[in-house]
ZADO-1210 file (C-alpha; in nm, 4 decimals, padded with zeros to 6 digits):
<atoms>
<atom x="02.7409" y="02.1432" z="03.1310" code="MET" pos="1"/>
<atom x="02.4887" y="01.8566" z="03.1603" code="PRO" pos="2"/>
<atom x="02.3276" y="01.7575" z="02.8324" code="ASP" pos="3"/>
<atom x="01.9756" y="01.7978" z="02.9724" code="ASN" pos="4"/>
<atom x="02.0530" y="02.1623" z="03.0620" code="THR" pos="5"/>
<atom x="02.1625" y="02.2286" z="02.7038" code="LEU" pos="6"/>
<atom x="01.8458" y="02.0674" z="02.5672" code="LYS" pos="7"/>
<atom x="01.6273" y="02.2738" z="02.7976" code="GLU" pos="8"/>
<atom x="01.8096" y="02.5930" z="02.7000" code="ARG" pos="9"/>
<atom x="01.7704" y="02.5191" z="02.3297" code="LEU" pos="10"/>
<atom x="01.4041" y="02.4426" z="02.3821" code="LYS" pos="11"/>
<atom x="01.3477" y="02.7776" z="02.5530" code="GLN" pos="12"/>
<atom x="01.5233" y="02.9593" z="02.2688" code="VAL" pos="13"/>
<atom x="01.3012" y="02.7831" z="02.0143" code="ILE" pos="14"/>
<atom x="00.9869" y="02.8742" z="02.2079" code="CYS" pos="15"/>
<atom x="01.0975" y="03.2374" z="02.2319" code="TYR" pos="16"/>
<atom x="01.1742" y="03.2609" z="01.8591" code="LEU" pos="17"/>
<atom x="00.8396" y="03.1049" z="01.7782" code="LYS" pos="18"/>
<atom x="00.6609" y="03.3741" z="01.9800" code="ARG" pos="19"/>
<atom x="00.8454" y="03.6465" z="01.7855" code="GLN" pos="20"/>
<atom x="00.7250" y="03.5098" z="01.4513" code="GLY" pos="21"/>
<atom x="00.8753" y="03.6372" z="01.1259" code="CYS" pos="22"/>
<atom x="01.0120" y="03.9531" z="01.2918" code="ALA" pos="23"/>
<atom x="01.2692" y="03.7486" z="01.4786" code="GLY" pos="24"/>
<atom x="01.4835" y="03.8645" z="01.7700" code="ALA" pos="25"/>
<atom x="01.8360" y="03.9841" z="01.8367" code="SER" pos="26"/>
<atom x="02.0897" y="03.7869" z="02.0368" code="VAL" pos="27"/>
<atom x="02.0526" y="04.0432" z="02.3156" code="ALA" pos="28"/>
<atom x="01.6745" y="03.9888" z="02.3238" code="ASN" pos="29"/>
<atom x="01.7236" y="03.6128" z="02.3415" code="ILE" pos="30"/>
<atom x="01.9632" y="03.6497" z="02.6350" code="ILE" pos="31"/>
<atom x="01.7198" y="03.8793" z="02.8167" code="GLU" pos="32"/>
<atom x="01.4333" y="03.6318" z="02.7646" code="SER" pos="33"/>
<atom x="01.6280" y="03.3516" z="02.9378" code="ASN" pos="34"/>
<atom x="01.8318" y="03.5155" z="03.2181" code="PRO" pos="35"/>
<atom x="01.8559" y="03.1932" z="03.4201" code="SER" pos="36"/>
<atom x="02.0456" y="03.0228" z="03.1357" code="PHE" pos="37"/>
<atom x="02.2634" y="03.3163" z="03.0297" code="TYR" pos="38"/>
<atom x="02.4038" y="03.4508" z="03.3572" code="GLU" pos="39"/>
<atom x="02.7782" y="03.4529" z="03.2937" code="PHE" pos="40"/>
<atom x="02.8354" y="03.8149" z="03.1992" code="GLY" pos="41"/>
<atom x="02.7584" y="03.9931" z="02.8725" code="LYS" pos="42"/>
<atom x="03.0452" y="03.8639" z="02.6574" code="ASP" pos="43"/>
<atom x="03.0292" y="03.5044" z="02.7793" code="CYS" pos="44"/>
<atom x="02.6492" y="03.4912" z="02.7535" code="SER" pos="45"/>
<atom x="02.6620" y="03.6383" z="02.4024" code="THR" pos="46"/>
<atom x="02.9081" y="03.3739" z="02.2840" code="ARG" pos="47"/>
<atom x="02.6975" y="03.0989" z="02.4446" code="MET" pos="48"/>
<atom x="02.3767" y="03.2282" z="02.2832" code="ALA" pos="49"/>
<atom x="02.5469" y="03.2498" z="01.9434" code="GLN" pos="50"/>
<atom x="02.6691" y="02.8899" z="01.9747" code="ARG" pos="51"/>
<atom x="02.3167" y="02.7802" z="02.0660" code="ASP" pos="52"/>
<atom x="02.1717" y="02.9592" z="01.7645" code="LEU" pos="53"/>
<atom x="02.4214" y="02.7953" z="01.5293" code="HIS" pos="54"/>
<atom x="02.3306" y="02.4542" z="01.6733" code="VAL" pos="55"/>
<atom x="01.9621" y="02.5283" z="01.6142" code="LEU" pos="56"/>
<atom x="02.0402" y="02.6558" z="01.2642" code="GLU" pos="57"/>
<atom x="02.2112" y="02.3271" z="01.1767" code="ASP" pos="58"/>
<atom x="01.9066" y="02.1386" z="01.3061" code="LEU" pos="59"/>
<atom x="01.6628" y="02.3564" z="01.1103" code="GLY" pos="60"/>
<atom x="01.4967" y="02.5138" z="01.4142" code="TYR" pos="61"/>
<atom x="01.6432" y="02.8663" z="01.3711" code="ALA" pos="62"/>
<atom x="01.7588" y="03.0808" z="01.0806" code="LYS" pos="63"/>
<atom x="01.9504" y="03.4084" z="01.0509" code="ARG" pos="64"/>
<atom x="01.7539" y="03.6905" z="00.8859" code="ILE" pos="65"/>
<atom x="02.0192" y="03.9627" z="00.9337" code="SER" pos="66"/>
<atom x="02.3623" y="04.0050" z="01.0905" code="HIS" pos="67"/>
<atom x="02.2195" y="04.0325" z="01.4419" code="LEU" pos="68"/>
<atom x="01.8676" y="03.8950" z="01.4077" code="THR" pos="69"/>
<atom x="01.7403" y="03.5369" z="01.4176" code="TRP" pos="70"/>
<atom x="01.3943" y="03.3886" z="01.3634" code="SER" pos="71"/>
<atom x="01.2233" y="03.0528" z="01.3993" code="ILE" pos="72"/>
<atom x="01.3375" y="02.8008" z="01.1378" code="GLY" pos="73"/>
<atom x="01.1392" y="02.6294" z="00.8660" code="ASP" pos="74"/>
<atom x="01.0990" y="02.3075" z="01.0630" code="LYS" pos="75"/>
<atom x="00.7314" y="02.3139" z="01.1706" code="PRO" pos="76"/>
<atom x="00.7628" y="02.1063" z="01.4849" code="TYR" pos="77"/>
<atom x="00.9835" y="02.1298" z="01.7903" code="HIS" pos="78"/>
<atom x="00.7735" y="02.0186" z="02.0856" code="GLU" pos="79"/>
<atom x="00.4658" y="01.7995" z="02.1119" code="LEU" pos="80"/>
<atom x="00.2206" y="01.7365" z="02.3886" code="ASP" pos="81"/>
<atom x="00.1774" y="01.3764" z="02.4970" code="GLN" pos="82"/>
<atom x="-00.1543" y="01.3276" z="02.3160" code="LYS" pos="83"/>
<atom x="-00.0155" y="01.4529" z="01.9840" code="THR" pos="84"/>
<atom x="00.3011" y="01.2454" z="02.0176" code="ALA" pos="85"/>
<atom x="00.0988" y="00.9285" z="02.0744" code="ILE" pos="86"/>
<atom x="-00.1207" y="01.0070" z="01.7722" code="ALA" pos="87"/>
<atom x="00.1878" y="01.0538" z="01.5538" code="ILE" pos="88"/>
<atom x="00.3417" y="00.7276" z="01.6716" code="LYS" pos="89"/>
<atom x="00.0137" y="00.5511" z="01.5970" code="MET" pos="90"/>
<atom x="00.0332" y="00.6923" z="01.2447" code="LEU" pos="91"/>
<atom x="00.3817" y="00.5454" z="01.2131" code="GLU" pos="92"/>
<atom x="00.2584" y="00.2062" z="01.3331" code="VAL" pos="93"/>
<atom x="-00.0269" y="00.2086" z="01.0816" code="PHE" pos="94"/>
<atom x="00.2182" y="00.2899" z="00.8029" code="GLY" pos="95"/>
<atom x="-00.0122" y="00.5263" z="00.6123" code="TYR" pos="96"/>
<atom x="00.2571" y="00.7346" z="00.4416" code="ILE" pos="97"/>
<atom x="00.1700" y="00.7612" z="00.0739" code="LEU" pos="98"/>
<atom x="00.4065" y="01.0275" z="-00.0562" code="LEU" pos="99"/>
<atom x="00.7613" y="00.9939" z="-00.1848" code="ASP" pos="100"/>
<atom x="01.0978" y="01.0260" z="-00.0101" code="SER" pos="101"/>
<atom x="01.1004" y="01.4067" z="-00.0165" code="LYS" pos="102"/>
<atom x="00.7899" y="01.4204" z="00.2002" code="ASN" pos="103"/>
<atom x="00.8687" y="01.1046" z="00.3948" code="THR" pos="104"/>
<atom x="01.1935" y="01.2599" z="00.5231" code="GLN" pos="105"/>
<atom x="00.9946" y="01.5359" z="00.6936" code="ASN" pos="106"/>
<atom x="00.7594" y="01.2755" z="00.8376" code="ILE" pos="107"/>
<atom x="01.0539" y="01.0761" z="00.9754" code="LYS" pos="108"/>
<atom x="01.1792" y="01.3875" z="01.1541" code="GLU" pos="109"/>
<atom x="00.8349" y="01.4268" z="01.3047" code="LEU" pos="110"/>
<atom x="00.8447" y="01.0653" z="01.4232" code="PHE" pos="111"/>
<atom x="01.1773" y="01.1424" z="01.5903" code="GLY" pos="112"/>
<atom x="01.0245" y="01.4348" z="01.7776" code="VAL" pos="113"/>
<atom x="00.7433" y="01.2070" z="01.8933" code="ALA" pos="114"/>
<atom x="01.0009" y="00.9542" z="02.0166" code="ASP" pos="115"/>
<atom x="01.1705" y="01.2264" z="02.2196" code="THR" pos="116"/>
<atom x="00.8405" y="01.3384" z="02.3703" code="ALA" pos="117"/>
<atom x="00.7596" y="00.9840" z="02.4839" code="LEU" pos="118"/>
<atom x="01.1035" y="00.8518" z="02.5793" code="GLU" pos="119"/>
<atom x="01.0585" y="00.9314" z="02.9506" code="SER" pos="120"/>
<atom x="00.7257" y="00.7450" z="02.9654" code="LEU" pos="121"/>
<atom x="00.8092" y="00.3770" z="02.9992" code="ALA" pos="122"/>
<atom x="00.4602" y="00.2504" z="02.9168" code="HIS" pos="123"/>
<atom x="00.4673" y="00.4243" z="02.5778" code="TYR" pos="124"/>
<atom x="00.7942" y="00.2644" z="02.4716" code="LYS" pos="125"/>
<atom x="00.7853" y="-00.0053" z="02.2054" code="ASN" pos="126"/>
<atom x="00.4459" y="00.1150" z="02.0868" code="LEU" pos="127"/>
<atom x="00.4890" y="-00.0781" z="01.7637" code="ARG" pos="128"/>
<atom x="00.5122" y="-00.4066" z="01.9578" code="ASP" pos="129"/>
<atom x="00.1947" y="-00.3346" z="02.1532" code="LYS" pos="130"/>
<atom x="-00.0407" y="-00.2253" z="01.8758" code="ILE" pos="131"/>
<atom x="-00.0852" y="-00.4008" z="01.5408" code="VAL" pos="132"/>
<atom x="-00.3299" y="-00.2749" z="01.2808" code="PHE" pos="133"/>
<atom x="-00.4219" y="-00.4912" z="00.9841" code="LYS" pos="134"/>
<atom x="-00.0939" y="-00.6875" z="00.9772" code="PRO" pos="135"/>
<atom x="-00.1669" y="-00.8209" z="00.6291" code="TRP" pos="136"/>
<atom x="-00.1687" y="-00.4605" z="00.5052" code="VAL" pos="137"/>
<atom x="00.1480" y="-00.3688" z="00.6954" code="ALA" pos="138"/>
<atom x="00.3397" y="-00.6447" z="00.5151" code="GLN" pos="139"/>
<atom x="00.2498" y="-00.5528" z="00.1613" code="ARG" pos="140"/>
<atom x="00.4223" y="-00.3106" z="-00.0710" code="GLN" pos="141"/>
<atom x="00.2360" y="00.0212" z="-00.0640" code="LYS" pos="142"/>
<atom x="00.2074" y="00.2306" z="-00.3806" code="PRO" pos="143"/>
<atom x="00.4159" y="00.5482" z="-00.3841" code="VAL" pos="144"/>
<atom x="00.2896" y="00.8793" z="-00.5200" code="ILE" pos="145"/>
<atom x="00.5369" y="01.1343" z="-00.6532" code="LYS" pos="146"/>
<atom x="00.5066" y="01.4542" z="-00.4509" code="SER" pos="147"/>
<atom x="00.5103" y="01.6802" z="-00.7574" code="GLU" pos="148"/>
<atom x="00.2173" y="01.4860" z="-00.9078" code="ILE" pos="149"/>
<atom x="00.0172" y="01.5069" z="-00.5867" code="TYR" pos="150"/>
<atom x="00.0880" y="01.8803" z="-00.5443" code="ASP" pos="151"/>
<atom x="-00.0073" y="01.9693" z="-00.9041" code="VAL" pos="152"/>
<atom x="-00.3247" y="01.7599" z="-00.8827" code="LEU" pos="153"/>
<atom x="-00.4389" y="01.9177" z="-00.5563" code="VAL" pos="154"/>
<atom x="-00.3756" y="02.2637" z="-00.7026" code="ASP" pos="155"/>
<atom x="-00.5740" y="02.1789" z="-01.0185" code="ALA" pos="156"/>
<atom x="-00.8646" y="02.0383" z="-00.8162" code="VAL" pos="157"/>
<atom x="-00.8829" y="02.3493" z="-00.5983" code="LEU" pos="158"/>
<atom x="-00.8517" y="02.5871" z="-00.8956" code="LYS" pos="159"/>
<atom x="-01.1010" y="02.3795" z="-01.1011" code="GLU" pos="160"/>
<atom x="-00.8586" y="02.3485" z="-01.3919" code="GLN" pos="161"/>
<atom x="-00.8374" y="02.0725" z="-01.6534" code="LYS" pos="162"/>
<atom x="-00.5247" y="01.8581" z="-01.6651" code="ILE" pos="163"/>
<atom x="-00.3330" y="01.6322" z="-01.9009" code="SER" pos="164"/>
<atom x="-00.1588" y="01.3279" z="-01.7577" code="PHE" pos="165"/>
<atom x="00.0080" y="00.9995" z="-01.8428" code="GLY" pos="166"/>
<atom x="-00.1558" y="00.6864" z="-01.7051" code="TYR" pos="167"/>
<atom x="-00.0620" y="00.3177" z="-01.7036" code="THR" pos="168"/>
<atom x="-00.3576" y="00.0893" z="-01.6329" code="ASN" pos="169"/>
<atom x="-00.3559" y="-00.2417" z="-01.4447" code="ALA" pos="170"/>
<atom x="-00.2825" y="-00.4266" z="-01.7707" code="GLN" pos="171"/>
<atom x="00.0328" y="-00.2208" z="-01.8245" code="GLY" pos="172"/>
<atom x="-00.1085" y="-00.0150" z="-02.1137" code="VAL" pos="173"/>
<atom x="00.0116" y="00.3472" z="-02.1168" code="TYR" pos="174"/>
<atom x="-00.1976" y="00.6334" z="-02.2541" code="LYS" pos="175"/>
<atom x="-00.1897" y="01.0136" z="-02.2506" code="ASP" pos="176"/>
<atom x="-00.5187" y="01.1504" z="-02.1218" code="ARG" pos="177"/>
<atom x="-00.7082" y="01.4712" z="-02.0507" code="ARG" pos="178"/>
<atom x="-00.9711" y="01.5126" z="-01.7834" code="THR" pos="179"/>
<atom x="-01.1552" y="01.7487" z="-01.5513" code="SER" pos="180"/>
<atom x="-01.0283" y="01.6568" z="-01.2010" code="PRO" pos="181"/>
<atom x="-01.3286" y="01.6520" z="-00.9679" code="LEU" pos="182"/>
<atom x="-01.1517" y="01.5431" z="-00.6504" code="GLY" pos="183"/>
<atom x="-00.9300" y="01.2948" z="-00.4658" code="ILE" pos="184"/>
<atom x="-01.0359" y="01.0104" z="-00.2392" code="PHE" pos="185"/>
<atom x="-00.8693" y="00.7234" z="-00.0529" code="PHE" pos="186"/>
<atom x="-00.9949" y="00.3667" z="-00.0684" code="TYR" pos="187"/>
<atom x="-00.8273" y="00.0557" z="00.0738" code="GLN" pos="188"/>
<atom x="-00.4896" y="00.2302" z="00.1180" code="ASP" pos="189"/>
<atom x="-00.4836" y="00.3718" z="-00.2370" code="ILE" pos="190"/>
<atom x="-00.5343" y="00.7348" z="-00.3409" code="ALA" pos="191"/>
<atom x="-00.7551" y="00.7972" z="-00.6453" code="TYR" pos="192"/>
<atom x="-00.8397" y="01.0948" z="-00.8657" code="MET" pos="193"/>
<atom x="-01.1948" y="01.1279" z="-00.9947" code="VAL" pos="194"/>
<atom x="-01.2025" y="01.2748" z="-01.3447" code="GLY" pos="195"/>
<atom x="-01.4708" y="01.3622" z="-01.5998" code="TYR" pos="196"/>
<atom x="-01.3621" y="01.2809" z="-01.9549" code="ASP" pos="197"/>
<atom x="-01.6530" y="01.4442" z="-02.1380" code="GLY" pos="198"/>
<atom x="-01.8700" y="01.1355" z="-02.1622" code="ASP" pos="199"/>
<atom x="-01.8088" y="00.9488" z="-01.8362" code="ARG" pos="200"/>
<atom x="-01.6751" y="00.9802" z="-01.4819" code="VAL" pos="201"/>
<atom x="-01.3721" y="00.7617" z="-01.4046" code="SER" pos="202"/>
<atom x="-01.1300" y="00.7192" z="-01.1174" code="HIS" pos="203"/>
<atom x="-00.7531" y="00.6781" z="-01.1545" code="TYR" pos="204"/>
<atom x="-00.4991" y="00.5456" z="-00.9017" code="ALA" pos="205"/>
<atom x="-00.2499" y="00.8242" z="-00.8363" code="LEU" pos="206"/>
<atom x="00.0509" y="00.5917" z="-00.8212" code="HIS" pos="207"/>
<atom x="-00.0154" y="00.4929" z="-01.1857" code="ARG" pos="208"/>
<atom x="00.0181" y="00.8541" z="-01.3052" code="ILE" pos="209"/>
<atom x="00.3641" y="00.9236" z="-01.4522" code="SER" pos="210"/>
<atom x="00.3232" y="01.2964" z="-01.5222" code="TYR" pos="211"/>
<atom x="00.0576" y="01.5627" z="-01.4794" code="ILE" pos="212"/>
<atom x="00.0218" y="01.9176" z="-01.6121" code="ALA" pos="213"/>
<atom x="-00.2529" y="02.1816" z="-01.5922" code="PRO" pos="214"/>
<atom x="-00.4108" y="02.2903" z="-01.9211" code="ILE" pos="215"/>
<atom x="-00.3911" y="02.6683" z="-01.9482" code="LYS" pos="216"/>
<atom x="-00.7234" y="02.8579" z="-01.9518" code="ASN" pos="217"/>
<atom x="-00.9247" y="02.5329" z="-01.9460" code="ALA" pos="218"/>
<atom x="-01.1860" y="02.5228" z="-01.6698" code="LYS" pos="219"/>
<atom x="-01.3263" y="02.1889" z="-01.5591" code="ILE" pos="220"/>
<atom x="-01.6528" y="02.0510" z="-01.6929" code="GLU" pos="221"/>
<atom x="-01.9032" y="01.8897" z="-01.4572" code="LEU" pos="222"/>
<atom x="-02.1025" y="01.5836" z="-01.5636" code="PRO" pos="223"/>
<atom x="-02.4782" y="01.6174" z="-01.5927" code="LEU" pos="224"/>
<atom x="-02.6411" y="01.5538" z="-01.2561" code="GLY" pos="225"/>
<atom x="-02.3130" y="01.5750" z="-01.0632" code="TRP" pos="226"/>
<atom x="-02.3847" y="01.6168" z="-00.6908" code="LYS" pos="227"/>
<atom x="-02.0564" y="01.5898" z="-00.5034" code="SER" pos="228"/>
<atom x="-01.7435" y="01.3803" z="-00.4645" code="LEU" pos="229"/>
<atom x="-01.8842" y="01.2353" z="-00.1433" code="GLN" pos="230"/>
<atom x="-02.1984" y="01.1220" z="-00.3271" code="HIS" pos="231"/>
<atom x="-01.9891" y="00.9632" z="-00.6048" code="TYR" pos="232"/>
<atom x="-01.7665" y="00.7695" z="-00.3644" code="VAL" pos="233"/>
<atom x="-02.0615" y="00.6558" z="-00.1516" code="THR" pos="234"/>
<atom x="-02.2797" y="00.5380" z="-00.4397" code="HIS" pos="235"/>
<atom x="-02.0213" y="00.4012" z="-00.6834" code="THR" pos="236"/>
<atom x="-01.9242" y="00.0359" z="-00.6558" code="SER" pos="237"/>
<atom x="-01.5452" y="00.0268" z="-00.6814" code="LEU" pos="238"/>
<atom x="-01.5516" y="-00.3519" z="-00.6797" code="LEU" pos="239"/>
<atom x="-01.7376" y="-00.5534" z="-00.9443" code="PRO" pos="240"/>
<atom x="-02.0628" y="-00.6995" z="-00.8178" code="ALA" pos="241"/>
<atom x="-02.1048" y="-01.0744" z="-00.8574" code="LYS" pos="242"/>
<atom x="-02.4102" y="-01.2888" z="-00.7952" code="ASN" pos="243"/>
<atom x="-02.5538" y="-01.2016" z="-00.4542" code="GLU" pos="244"/>
<atom x="-02.3291" y="-00.8931" z="-00.4272" code="GLU" pos="245"/>
<atom x="-02.5404" y="-00.6971" z="-00.6748" code="CYS" pos="246"/>
<atom x="-02.8255" y="-00.6215" z="-00.4321" code="ARG" pos="247"/>
<atom x="-02.8685" y="-00.5356" z="-00.0667" code="GLU" pos="248"/>
<atom x="-02.9519" y="-00.8189" z="00.1686" code="GLN" pos="249"/>
<atom x="-03.0262" y="-00.8649" z="00.5358" code="THR" pos="250"/>
<atom x="-02.6933" y="-00.9119" z="00.7121" code="VAL" pos="251"/>
<atom x="-02.6479" y="-01.0020" z="01.0776" code="LYS" pos="252"/>
<atom x="-02.3139" y="-00.9484" z="01.2521" code="ILE" pos="253"/>
<atom x="-02.2361" y="-01.0400" z="01.6130" code="ARG" pos="254"/>
<atom x="-01.9905" y="-00.8161" z="01.8039" code="PHE" pos="255"/>
<atom x="-01.8454" y="-00.9663" z="02.1218" code="SER" pos="256"/>
<atom x="-01.6276" y="-00.6753" z="02.2353" code="ASN" pos="257"/>
<atom x="-01.7761" y="-00.3624" z="02.3940" code="GLU" pos="258"/>
<atom x="-01.5220" y="-00.1386" z="02.2198" code="TYR" pos="259"/>
<atom x="-01.6042" y="-00.2928" z="01.8852" code="ALA" pos="260"/>
<atom x="-01.9703" y="-00.2153" z="01.9487" code="VAL" pos="261"/>
<atom x="-01.8961" y="00.1479" z="02.0325" code="LYS" pos="262"/>
<atom x="-01.6403" y="00.2131" z="01.7596" code="ASN" pos="263"/>
<atom x="-01.8596" y="00.1909" z="01.4505" code="LEU" pos="264"/>
<atom x="-01.8131" y="00.5376" z="01.3011" code="LYS" pos="265"/>
<atom x="-01.6390" y="00.3975" z="00.9943" code="ASP" pos="266"/>
<atom x="-01.9037" y="00.1357" z="00.9296" code="ALA" pos="267"/>
<atom x="-02.0198" y="00.0902" z="00.5676" code="PRO" pos="268"/>
<atom x="-02.3822" y="00.0929" z="00.6882" code="PHE" pos="269"/>
<atom x="-02.3730" y="00.4473" z="00.8315" code="SER" pos="270"/>
<atom x="-02.6395" y="00.5713" z="00.5884" code="ASP" pos="271"/>
<atom x="-02.8832" y="00.2789" z="00.6176" code="CYS" pos="272"/>
<atom x="-03.1349" y="00.1541" z="00.8700" code="GLU" pos="273"/>
<atom x="-02.9972" y="-00.0910" z="01.1236" code="HIS" pos="274"/>
<atom x="-03.0956" y="-00.2337" z="01.4603" code="SER" pos="275"/>
<atom x="-02.9252" y="-00.3899" z="01.7614" code="TRP" pos="276"/>
<atom x="-03.0147" y="-00.6851" z="01.9792" code="GLU" pos="277"/>
<atom x="-02.8262" y="-00.7499" z="02.3044" code="VAL" pos="278"/>
<atom x="-02.7555" y="-01.1135" z="02.3906" code="ASP" pos="279"/>
<atom x="-02.7504" y="-01.2498" z="02.7443" code="THR" pos="280"/>
<atom x="-02.3746" y="-01.3103" z="02.7180" code="ASN" pos="281"/>
<atom x="-02.3078" y="-00.9391" z="02.6609" code="GLY" pos="282"/>
<atom x="-02.2511" y="-00.9523" z="02.2859" code="SER" pos="283"/>
<atom x="-02.4607" y="-00.7555" z="02.0383" code="CYS" pos="284"/>
<atom x="-02.6108" y="-00.8620" z="01.7071" code="VAL" pos="285"/>
<atom x="-02.6505" y="-00.5927" z="01.4439" code="MET" pos="286"/>
<atom x="-02.9073" y="-00.6390" z="01.1658" code="THR" pos="287"/>
<atom x="-02.8935" y="-00.4172" z="00.8563" code="ALA" pos="288"/>
<atom x="-02.9643" y="-00.4063" z="00.4837" code="GLN" pos="289"/>
<atom x="-02.6167" y="-00.4094" z="00.3293" code="LEU" pos="290"/>
<atom x="-02.4352" y="-00.4872" z="00.0073" code="LEU" pos="291"/>
<atom x="-02.2551" y="-00.8143" z="00.0902" code="PRO" pos="292"/>
<atom x="-01.9338" y="-00.7268" z="-00.0930" code="ASN" pos="293"/>
<atom x="-01.5608" y="-00.7284" z="-00.0223" code="ARG" pos="294"/>
<atom x="-01.5746" y="-00.3830" z="00.1347" code="GLU" pos="295"/>
<atom x="-01.8060" y="-00.5190" z="00.4038" code="LEU" pos="296"/>
<atom x="-01.5854" y="-00.8257" z="00.4528" code="ILE" pos="297"/>
<atom x="-01.2714" y="-00.6135" z="00.4903" code="THR" pos="298"/>
<atom x="-01.4457" y="-00.3951" z="00.7468" code="TRP" pos="299"/>
<atom x="-01.5594" y="-00.6973" z="00.9518" code="VAL" pos="300"/>
<atom x="-01.2065" y="-00.8397" z="00.9420" code="LEU" pos="301"/>
<atom x="-01.0780" y="-00.5282" z="01.1190" code="TYR" pos="302"/>
<atom x="-01.2464" y="-00.6568" z="01.4354" code="TYR" pos="303"/>
<atom x="-01.0815" y="-00.9994" z="01.4181" code="GLY" pos="304"/>
<atom x="-01.2331" y="-01.2568" z="01.6504" code="ARG" pos="305"/>
<atom x="-01.4635" y="-00.9938" z="01.8033" code="HIS" pos="306"/>
<atom x="-01.6937" y="-00.9947" z="01.4989" code="ALA" pos="307"/>
<atom x="-01.8821" y="-01.2887" z="01.3493" code="GLU" pos="308"/>
<atom x="-02.1134" y="-01.2963" z="01.0490" code="ILE" pos="309"/>
<atom x="-02.4307" y="-01.4722" z="01.1603" code="VAL" pos="310"/>
<atom x="-02.6039" y="-01.4592" z="00.8235" code="GLU" pos="311"/>
<atom x="-02.6158" y="-01.4962" z="00.5275" code="PRO" pos="312"/>
<atom x="-02.4094" y="-01.8135" z="00.5037" code="ALA" pos="313"/>
<atom x="-02.2578" y="-01.7318" z="00.1635" code="PHE" pos="314"/>
<atom x="-02.1016" y="-01.4182" z="00.3146" code="LEU" pos="315"/>
<atom x="-01.9184" y="-01.6362" z="00.5674" code="ARG" pos="316"/>
<atom x="-01.7887" y="-01.8422" z="00.2762" code="ASP" pos="317"/>
<atom x="-01.6718" y="-01.5255" z="00.1013" code="MET" pos="318"/>
<atom x="-01.4882" y="-01.4249" z="00.4185" code="MET" pos="319"/>
<atom x="-01.3101" y="-01.7618" z="00.4363" code="ALA" pos="320"/>
<atom x="-01.1955" y="-01.7149" z="00.0757" code="VAL" pos="321"/>
<atom x="-01.0743" y="-01.3613" z="00.1519" code="GLU" pos="322"/>
<atom x="-00.8753" y="-01.4754" z="00.4561" code="VAL" pos="323"/>
<atom x="-00.7120" y="-01.7545" z="00.2560" code="ASN" pos="324"/>
<atom x="-00.6168" y="-01.5048" z="-00.0153" code="MET" pos="325"/>
<atom x="-00.4572" y="-01.2813" z="00.2486" code="MET" pos="326"/>
<atom x="-00.2638" y="-01.5730" z="00.3937" code="ALA" pos="327"/>
<atom x="-00.1314" y="-01.6725" z="00.0520" code="GLN" pos="328"/>
<atom x="-00.0391" y="-01.3190" z="-00.0477" code="ARG" pos="329"/>
<atom x="00.1144" y="-01.1810" z="00.2697" code="TYR" pos="330"/>
<atom x="00.2297" y="-01.4925" z="00.4506" code="GLN" pos="331"/>
<atom x="00.3896" y="-01.7309" z="00.2026" code="PRO" pos="332"/>
<atom x="00.5411" y="-02.0596" z="00.3171" code="SER" pos="333"/>
<atom x="00.4643" y="-02.2290" z="00.5479" code="PRO" pos="334"/>
<atom x="00.1197" y="-02.0702" z="00.5873" code="TYR" pos="335"/>
<atom x="00.0142" y="-02.0574" z="00.2235" code="SER" pos="336"/>
<atom x="-00.1105" y="-02.4144" z="00.2361" code="SER" pos="337"/>
<atom x="-00.3038" y="-02.3674" z="00.5588" code="THR" pos="338"/>
<atom x="-00.6806" y="-02.3643" z="00.5206" code="THR" pos="339"/>
<atom x="-00.8462" y="-02.0884" z="00.7213" code="LEU" pos="340"/>
<atom x="-01.2133" y="-02.0571" z="00.7992" code="SER" pos="341"/>
<atom x="-01.4345" y="-01.8107" z="00.9803" code="HIS" pos="342"/>
<atom x="-01.6389" y="-01.9237" z="01.2813" code="PRO" pos="343"/>
</atoms>
């Protein structure tokens, strides 16, 4: 029997089992639901259906719940529409997988399903070669978070329960701590926990936590004047301010690409007043009161040659320094000695 016929038959069995939910279905029901595939007499069709179910069981798509009854397996994905498959492959290209190998294995299976969904579409092949996102980030070693730490932390945050945990800071100093976990946020490819220690609010990188445990019957404490996690993340400077960085200034940025102009939802100026001026050459100049810090520079760098800082001049100098640091860190010899500058 052709391999594509087998795949289509297995797919139909999966879809049927999914519709039955936890109740499952008997082999006879499965045969009746797909008469065009099982048309070789009762005994032959029964043996064929049983072989198919064992194949699906080995793959994780079906499981036996009694001697004669089968249900959908624990694997949460078996078919994807084109839009979802593309989105998943984009996620793979971006490389934003923060959890450990236990979770990553499930993600890899999902990537495989996306590959299957797109394999017949020639223009979606080699997606990784066609789309590159922040290549200097893709080349660096990403921090890994242990799944059990992430799961316990999320549970404690949702249940508003204090925790104890072990933490190693950037200087390599280890300390056992207790805190009220107020939430989790992601910043520059790193996941952080926000905790209230009784006298101050601090944030901790999750990959530096070696163990975590809930404290029984200990509800979290909220700091005086606490508004929300969103307010904390928006109004807390995660990078030390230096010189001109400590106050907002008038910043002008020229965007030369129409998609760059439209795609500004993630801009760090979303909550401030800003204006646009269209040039005769089709580019746009945005003027806004912004904190001229590294967060702004990193955001502008996302747009590559399609974004140019018009003013202030010192911010252009900061960008040149940042680009050189990236070149030295992520592209050693022969590029580390190359001097880069921003237009």
